[in-house]
N, C-alpha and C positions, 0 to 999 in steps of 0.2 A: 411432547413434554412441554410442559406449562412451567416458567421461571416466575419469581417474584420479584417486587422493585429492587431488592438487595441484592437479588444477584445480577441485574441488568446495570446496577450502581458500580460492579465490581471491571465492568469493561469499559476501560478507556479508550473514547475514539475521539481522535483529531485531524484537524484540517492539518496540510503539509504540502509545500509545491514540491513536482519533481524536479531536483537540479542536474540530473545526471543518470542516462541511462545507457545500456549498453546490451550486447548479447552477452547471453551466459552460457556458454560454448560447452562448460563441463554438464551440464544439467541434464538429466535422463531424459525430460521432456521439454519441448523448445520452450524457453523463457528467457525473460531479460532480468539484469540486475539493475535495480532502482536505488536512487540516492534519494531520499525526501528530508526537503527543509523543515523542521517543527518549531523553528522560532526557537522559545527558551531552552525548548526539550530537546535542541541539536539536529543532526544530522543522522538520520537512521537507514539502515540498508534493509533492505527484501530482494527476495526472488519472487517474480511473477509471471505467471503462465498466462500473457498475455497478448501474443505474438499474431493472432489471427485476423485483429481488429487494428492492432498499432504497430508501429516501428519507430524506434529509438527515437529520433529525430524531431518526431509530431509528441512527442510525451514531454518532453523538457519546459516547463514552465506550466505544466498543468497542474491545476491543485484537487488532490484524491483525499478522500476520509480510510483511516486505518486504524488498525488496533493497535496501541502502543504499548501495551502493560503484558503482552505473552514474554514467556522467558524467551531469550536467542535459540535459534534452531539451525544446526547445521545442515545444510544444503551442499553436496558434494562438497569443493574445495571453500565454500561461502557461509557466513554468517549471517543468516536472515534476522534480523531484530524487529521487524514489525507484520502487520498482516494488513494488506492492502485490498480495501472490500467493493465486488463487483457482481453485475446481476450474471449469472450463469445461463446464456441462451444457447438456442443450435447454431449461431455463427461466431461464437466465441464469448468471450468474458467484455462487459462493457464496463467500463471503471464508474466508482461514485463520485462526482464531484459536486462542486458549489454551483448555485447558481448565478452567483457576483462572485470577484474578489474579498476574500477577508484574510485577516491575518493569520501567519501560519501559528501553527500549535494551539489554535481556539479548541477548546471543547465541543462535541457534539453531542445533544442530548434531546 
């Protein structure tokens, strides 16, 4: 299904830095709770099924790309506020990141 430019403009993609990552014990599928600093937008939480390629301590400080304008979604006992993006490969999810460090909250376009 093709989308037009106006559809794409509705998606608010931003760069943020993971400030905290912990095992999401209550999740149905293996996942982490991520806390991501988006600068002026503040810190947003999300659940991410990225346990195959990442450990919590290796995620802190990593800049990632996320959709920040989805409505909050309840996942078990946790409210997810954004969607971290990644590629879906045979060996798990690989997070989309930046080539170099940029300001938290910058728009992706």
